N, C-alpha and C positions, 0 to 999 in steps of 0.2 A: 565412694562413691558421686562424688561433684566430678569426676571425670563419666563416670559412666552416665549419671543424669546430663553430663553437655552433649554426649553420642543418642543418648535417646531422643533431645530435646532438637538437635540437627538431625533424625532423622523424622523426627514426626513433622519439623520442618518442609520435609521433603515429599509426607505424603500429603499437608495441605495444598501444599502448591502443581509444582505439575511431574508425579514421579506415579509411585505407586500406589495408589488413593483407596483402593479396595483390600479387604482383609484377604489373607489367602489363610485358608485349613489344611493341614496336615491330611484329613482323612476325608478329603472333598468328597469323594464317589460317594458318599450315603447320604449327603445333603446336597447333590448338582444341582439344583434347586436354583440355590447363593449365586451361581455361575451361571446356569444356562436355565433359563426360566423354557426352553422347549424340553424337559427333564416332567414338568412338572406331570403328573399323573402316569407316568410311563411304571411304574413298577407296582404293589401292591392296591385294590383298590382305596385305602383309607392309610394314611402313614403321617405320624407326624413324629417330630426329632428337638432336643435343645444339644448344645451343645458351650463349651466353656473352655478358652483358650489362656493360659499363662506365660505368656514368651517371655524368653532372659531372667529367668525367675532368677532373684533377687536383686536383679538390678533396680534401681531407683527407676520411676516414673514408664519402668518395659511395659510394652502393651498386652492389654486383656481385652479380650471378644467375647460377646456373650450372645449366645442369639438362637434363636427359633423358631422353626417350618412346619409346614403342615399340607399334604395333597391328597388326590385323589382324581378319578377318576368319572362321568359323567356319558349322563348321553351316548351308551352302547358304546362307553370306550372311545368314543372321539373324539370328545373333549376332557381335556383334562386341567384342572384348574389348582392355583398353590397360594399361600403366601408367605412371606416371614419377616423377621424382623431379626435388628442385631445393630449389638450397642460398641464401636470399638473406642477404645483409652490406649494412646502415647504420650505420658511425660501429661503437657498442658492443655489439651488437645486432644480431642472427642469427637466420634459423631457417630448417627441416629440414624438409616436407614428401617423404613419403613414399604414394604413390599405388596403389589398383586400382579401373578401372574396366572398365563389361559395359554394352554396348548392346543392346536389344532391336531389329531393325529391320521393319515391316511394305512392303511393298514392292508399288509400285502398273507399270505399264507405264511409263510416264516420269518416276517419283519416287519417293522413298521417305522416310518420318519414323519417323526412330529417338527411340529412351527411351533413357536413358541415367541412370547413377549411382556413386558415387563415394566409396569409403571411403578415409580419408586420417589418417596418423596424423604429427605436428608434433610439432616440439620448437624447444622457439623458447627463445634463450641472452640475458644481457646482460655483459658482462665487467665488473663491478663494481670494480674492483681502478683501472681505468681513468678512476672519477668523482673526481671532488673535488667534499666536500658538508661541512656546515659545522658539523652536528648529528655525533655520530661515535656517538649513542644513539639514531635517527632510527631507530623498526623496517622501516620496507620496507624502507630500508638494511641492515639488518642482516641482513633474510631473503635481501635480495639477494647478500650475501658470501655464504651461508650454504649457501644453494639457488639459484645461481644460471643452473640451466637448466629449462623446465617441460615437458611434456608433456601432448597430449591427442587424442583423435580426433576428428573432423570427418566431414560427410558433403556431399557436394556432389550437384545434379540438374538432369537437364536436357533437352530436346528440339528438336529437327533436323525439319524439311523442307526435302530439298534435293533435284539433281539434279545432273550434270557442269557445268551453265549456272549458277545461281541455288542461295542457300540463304539461311533465315531461321531464326534458333538462340535458344533463349533459357535462362537459367540461373540458378543460386544456388549459389554457392561460400559455406563457411560454414554448413551451414545446419544445423546444429546449435545453432549459438551456444556452444559448447565455451567454458568455462573458465580460464585458464592461471593458477594459484597457486603463487606465488614460496614459499611456505613450507612446514614438517614440517609433516603432517598434525596431531603431537603440540605445535605452535608451539602457546606462548600470548599469542603478537605472530601472530595470519595478518594481518599486512598487506599488501599487493603482489597486488591480483586483477586479474586485467587479460581482458575477455570476448571471444572473437570476435564477429566482428557481420556480419551477411548481406550479400554480393555479387554484386548482380543485373547479369546479365551480357545483353547485346542484339544478336546478331550477326547483321549481313545483308552476301550478295557476291553480287554478277552479273558472271558474264562475254560480253564481245559482241567478237565483228570482223563485219567485211564483206568482209574479206580472207584467205585462211587462212594468211596468212605474218603478219599484225598480229593479235592478243588483246588487250584492253580488259579487264581481271582489278579490277574495283572490290571494296573491302574497307571495312565499316562498324562500328566498336563502342561503344555507350554501358555505361557502367561505372555503377551507381546504389552508395553506401556510407553509410549514415548517418551524418552528421556532419561529411561534408566535398563539396563541390562533385561535380557529377557531371563524367564523364572521356568526352568524346567523341572519339573519332578516325576518320577516317576517308585511306583510301590509293588510288591508282590506282597501277598496274600495264601497263607495254607491253610483250610479250613478242613476238618479230620471231624467226619461224621455230621459233616452240617452242623455241627455244633460248635465248637472251642474253635478260634485259628489266632495266626501270629504270621507276624509279619515285621518284613524290615522295606526302607526303602533310602534313597537319594534326593536331595533336592542341588542341584549342581553349585558347587563353587559357594556355597551357602554349609547344607546342613545333611547330616547320616537322621535316618528315621527308624523308629522301632513302637512295633502296633500289637496288642492282645486283644483278645474280646470273644463274645457269647451270646452264641445266635438261641434265641428260645423260638420253637417252631410255635407260629400262629401266637406272637404274643409281642415280640422283640428283636432286642439287640443294646447292647449295654460293650463298648470296646473305650480305651487308651488307645494314648497314640503319645511319644515324648522324641523330639528334636535335639539334635545334639549340634553346636554350632563349631564348622568346620572351617568360618572365616574366621575376620579379627577379634569380631566378638566373642568371640568362646571364651577366652581367657579371664571374660569381665560377667560370665550369670556361668548357671546352672544349668541351660539350656531350657528346653519349651515340654512345657503341659497341656493337655489336651485329653478331655475325658467327653462321650457321647454316650446317651440316651435316646435310641428310635423304637417308638411302639408305632403295630399297622393292625390293620383289620384288611382281610381275604373274605370272599364268599366260599369258596371253596374249603374249609375249614378241615373239611376230612380228608385234604390230600397232604402227607404229610411226606417228610426226607427227601424232598429235591423231586417227588412224583411228579408228572404231566399233570395240571389244570386244563391243555386244552389252549389256552393263548396262542400259540406259537403251532405250526407245524409239526419241529421235534425239538418239542419243551424237554429242556430236564434241570432246570436252577429256576426252580419259582424260588424255591426262598430264600433268594439273594436278594438283599434289600438296595 
C-alpha cells in the first residue's frame, strides 16, 4: 500500500505540474461539453448528466472524479449554452473546476458547424499536512502549508462539424496557460508556481447501421499535452433496439475498456464503464469504475425509436445522446 501511495503521489505531482492536468472520462462522448465547449446544445433541447469515476480501485489515494453538467439550445437552435462542474482528487491533491460554455451554430441542410468557448474558474489544493519531508524550512513546503489552495481563471475553445451520424471536433483546454501561485503576494519567498498547459483534443465519431434494430456507435479521442505521451482512446458501442447497449474499447498502452447501459426513450440513459489497466499499474489496483446518469428533454416527444424529427435532412438517430 505504501508503494501504491508513492506511485499515486508521483502521478499527482505530474498532474499538478506540467503534464496531464485535465481529467479524462471513459464515456467522454456523452459528456463531450467538458472536453469541447462547441458541444453545447448539439443534441437534445435540454440535457443534464452526472458522472462518478473511481480510478485504480483499491489503491490508496487513487483518483476519484465527480462531475455534473447541463446544456441546451436557444434562439432557434443557433446558440448553445451549457455549464459543468467537476472535482478531481488524487492522493493529497485536489482540483475543482466550474465552467460556463457558449456555442454558436451555423446550420446547413444536413449538418451543422459549431464554434464554442468556455470560461472556467479553478481551485487547486494540496493537503501538505499529509506529506513527510526532511527540510522543515523548505520554502516551497512553507508556502504550501501557508497557502494550501490556489485559484485561477482559464478558457477553452473548440469547433465541431456534426450531424446525427458523425462528428469531427477539435478543442483546446487550458488555453490561457494560467499559473497557480502557492504563496501570498506579499511573501518574500515566492516559490511554488505551477503553470497550466494547453490540452489539444481531437474527437471523431461515426454511427452506422444496416438493420434498424442494431446500431454501431464509434468514438475516437486523442489528447495531446506537452511533456506526456499522447493519449489515444477508441471504443465501439452496439445499441440494440435503441435501448440496451454494450461496448468495448482500448486506451493505447494504458487500458482495455468495457461498457454497458440502457437508454430510456424520451427520458435519458444510465451506463457503466470498467477499465482494466494494461500498463505496470495493472497489478497494483482493481481497475477503474465509471457510472453515468443522463436526463434529457426534447420538444418532439412523440417521435420515438430513432425516427427523424427533422433537425437534419437525412436524420436517423435522434435518440442518440
